[in-house]
Each structure stands twice: as structure tokens, then as C-alpha cells.
C-alpha positions as CSV (number, residue, x, y, z in Angstrom):
1,R,0.0,0.0,0.0
2,H,1.4,3.4,-1.0
3,S,0.8,6.7,0.7
4,P,-0.3,9.5,-1.5
5,A,2.6,11.7,-2.8
6,P,2.8,15.0,-1.0
7,A,1.2,17.9,-2.8
8,P,3.8,19.9,-4.7
9,E,4.8,23.2,-3.2
10,P,2.9,26.1,-4.8
11,P,5.1,28.3,-7.0
12,F,6.7,31.2,-5.2
13,T,5.0,34.4,-6.1
14,G,6.7,36.8,-3.6
15,K,9.5,39.2,-4.0
16,V,12.9,37.9,-5.1
17,S,16.4,39.1,-4.4
18,L,19.1,38.5,-7.0
19,A,21.8,39.5,-4.4
20,A,25.0,37.6,-4.9
21,N,26.3,38.2,-1.3
22,E,25.2,39.2,2.2
23,R,26.0,42.9,1.7
24,D,23.8,43.1,-1.4
25,Y,21.0,41.2,0.3
26,R,21.2,43.5,3.3
27,R,20.3,46.4,1.0
28,D,17.3,44.4,-0.4
29,G,16.2,43.5,3.2
30,A,16.4,47.1,4.3
31,Q,14.5,48.3,1.2
32,H,11.8,45.7,2.0
33,L,11.4,47.0,5.5
34,Y,11.3,50.6,4.2
35,E,8.6,49.7,1.7
36,H,6.7,47.8,4.4
37,Y,6.9,50.6,7.0
38,G,7.1,53.8,4.8
39,D,5.2,55.8,7.4
40,R,7.6,54.8,10.2
41,V,10.8,55.8,8.4
42,F,12.5,58.9,9.7
43,R,13.0,61.3,6.7
44,G,16.2,63.4,6.5
45,K,19.2,63.4,8.9
46,L,18.6,62.0,12.3
47,P,19.1,64.2,15.3
48,P,22.4,64.0,17.2
49,L,20.8,62.1,20.0
50,I,18.5,59.2,19.2
51,Q,16.6,57.0,21.6
52,A,18.1,53.7,20.7
53,V,20.6,51.8,18.5
54,G,20.1,48.1,18.0
55,V,22.0,45.6,15.9
56,M,20.1,42.6,14.7
57,R,21.0,39.5,12.7
58,L,18.3,37.9,10.6
59,D,18.3,34.4,9.0
60,I,16.2,34.3,5.8
61,G,15.2,31.0,4.2
62,P,14.9,30.2,0.5
63,R,11.3,31.5,0.2
64,G,12.0,34.7,2.2
65,E,10.7,33.2,5.4
66,L,12.2,34.6,8.6
67,R,13.8,31.6,10.2
68,R,15.2,33.4,13.2
69,F,16.7,36.7,14.4
70,E,19.0,37.5,17.2
71,W,20.2,40.7,18.8
72,M,23.9,41.4,18.4
73,R,23.4,44.6,20.4
74,A,20.0,44.9,22.0
75,P,18.5,48.3,23.1
76,D,17.8,46.8,26.5
77,H,17.6,50.3,28.1
78,V,14.3,50.8,26.2
79,P,12.4,47.5,26.4
80,H,9.4,48.9,24.5
81,V,11.6,49.8,21.5
82,K,13.2,46.4,21.5
83,A,9.8,44.7,21.5
84,E,8.6,47.0,18.7
85,I,11.5,46.3,16.5
86,E,11.0,42.6,17.0
87,R,7.3,43.0,16.1
88,L,8.1,45.0,13.0
89,V,10.6,42.4,11.8
90,R,8.2,39.5,12.3
91,A,5.3,41.3,10.6
92,A,7.5,42.2,7.6
93,A,8.0,38.5,6.7
94,P,8.3,37.1,4.1
95,F,11.4,39.0,3.0
96,P,12.7,38.9,-0.6
97,A,13.6,35.3,-1.4
98,P,17.4,35.1,-1.8
99,Q,17.2,33.3,-5.2
100,R,20.9,33.1,-5.9
101,L,22.0,32.5,-2.3
102,G,19.5,29.9,-1.4
103,S,19.3,31.3,2.2
104,V,21.1,34.2,3.8
105,S,22.0,35.6,7.2
106,Y,22.6,39.4,7.4
107,T,23.1,42.0,10.0
108,D,21.6,45.6,10.1
109,T,21.5,48.4,12.6
110,W,18.3,50.0,13.7
111,L,18.5,53.7,14.5
112,W,15.4,54.6,16.6
113,D,14.2,58.1,17.2
114,K,12.1,59.0,20.2
115,S,9.2,59.9,17.7
116,G,8.8,56.2,17.0
117,T,10.4,56.4,13.6
118,F,13.6,54.7,12.5
119,Q,16.3,54.4,9.9
120,L,18.3,51.4,9.1
121,D,22.1,51.9,8.9
122,T,22.2,50.4,5.4
123,L,19.9,53.2,4.0
124,T,20.5,55.9,6.6
125,E,20.5,59.6,5.5
126,G,23.0,60.4,8.2
127,Q,22.9,62.2,11.5
128,L,23.2,65.8,12.4
129,D,26.3,66.7,14.5
130,R,24.3,69.2,16.5
131,M,20.7,70.2,17.2
132,P,19.2,72.6,14.6
133,P,18.5,76.0,15.9
134,P,15.0,76.5,17.2
135,P,12.6,78.0,14.7
136,A,12.6,81.8,14.7
137,R,9.8,83.3,16.8
138,A,8.0,86.5,15.9
139,A,10.0,89.5,17.2
140,Q,8.9,90.6,20.6
141,P,9.0,94.4,21.2
142,T,11.8,95.1,23.5
143,T,11.8,98.0,26.0
144,S,15.1,99.9,25.8
145,P,16.0,102.7,28.1
146,A,15.5,105.2,25.3
147,A,12.0,103.8,24.6
148,S,11.0,104.1,28.3
149,R,11.9,107.8,28.5
150,P,9.1,110.3,28.0
151,A,9.0,111.9,24.6
152,G,11.2,115.0,24.4
153,A,13.3,114.0,27.4
154,A,17.0,114.2,26.7
155,K,19.4,111.4,27.4
156,T,21.6,112.4,30.3
157,R,25.0,110.9,30.8
158,Q,27.4,112.3,33.2
159,A,31.0,112.2,31.9
160,P,33.8,112.5,34.4
161,T,35.4,115.9,34.6
162,T,38.7,116.5,32.8
163,A,40.4,116.9,36.1
164,A,39.1,113.6,37.4
165,R,40.2,111.8,34.2
166,K,43.7,113.1,34.4
167,A,44.3,113.4,38.1
168,P,46.2,110.7,39.9
169,A,44.3,108.4,42.1
170,G,43.7,109.7,45.6
171,S,43.9,113.4,44.5
172,A,41.4,116.0,45.6
173,A,40.0,116.1,42.0
174,T,39.4,112.4,42.1
175,R,37.8,112.6,45.5
176,V,35.4,115.3,44.2
177,A,34.5,113.2,41.1
178,Q,33.9,110.3,43.4
179,G,31.6,112.4,45.6
180,E,33.9,112.9,48.6
181,D,34.0,116.2,50.4
182,A,37.0,118.1,49.0
183,A,36.8,120.7,51.8
184,A,37.7,118.1,54.3
185,Q,41.0,117.4,52.6
186,P,43.8,120.0,52.0
187,V,44.4,120.6,48.3
188,Q,47.8,121.7,47.1
189,L,47.9,123.8,44.0
190,P,50.8,123.5,41.5
191,R,53.5,126.2,41.8
């Protein structure tokens, strides 16, 4: 008695990668994640401080199935981000089938912003080296001393007297300029 032959595997109709090596497949895998999560990709250069960096290795089977993944460097300081990246990777399967490689293992780095968006190092647009300046606010009227004077009032500035500017420290002229009583001190006139 013969058991029935197993049904043939249906033809593969998913995306295919023609990558010839791990580096090329990493680009295809990153592009697949970007297409799958276009609304979650951070556009432009990342800020200088990001919430998390995680390095993950994925094993992809011949039909693009996610066989397993492992953290090479997990963002353990933010468990919710770690869990979210894992969820995104699982939900993105199947990945492009590595037609020329048969199966592939590759590593990529997740750069996670506090906004919940990300970039992958393979396709990153870079990172700013400092925070951008805050957006310009509408000019606030400032109150300067001139603006607070009543109209028509002259600006008064008391300049030191010529004698006070030229007299040596401690002389009667200096004491007068500093508001001391000159009469209390004897003054010698030049001969």
C-alpha cells in the first residue's frame, strides 16, 4: 500500500532578491522594511541624540521566510523599543527570497528616534552633528532705556570731569569726582 505523494509546493510568487552576497542582500532586506513601513521611516538626517541603537542579525530562508533573528546589540535600556523592532521584523516576513544565495544571514543596525520612527544603517540619510536652531519666533517688542523715556526727554549721561580723568588716584579732584568732600582734605595747588 502506497501513501499519496505530497502535494507539490505552490510556485513562489513573492519578491525575489538577486543578491550575490550578504552585503547586497542587506540592501534588499532594508529596502523591503522601508517599503513595508514607509510611514515609520525617519525622513532626513537623524538628530544627534537618538533614543536607541540596536544591531540585529536575521536568518532568511529560500522562500523569504524569517527563520530566526538574534540581537547582536539589543536596546535593553528601552524594552518597549526592543519589542517594537521585533514585532516589525516578524510582521514584515516574508522577506525577498534570496534566489541566488538559497538562504542568507545578514546584520543591520536600527537607529530609533524618540518619535517612534527609524532608519536602518544600510539606508540611513546620516545624522546631524548638533541640534538645529529652534525655529525663529515673531520678534517681541523690547523695552530699551530710550524707549522708556518720556517723549522729548534728553538722554543724560554724566561724563567725568577732565580733572578727574587726568588726576592721579587719591587726589582731591578724584575725590570730588567720586563724591567725597573736598573741603575736608587739603588741596595743594601747583606752583
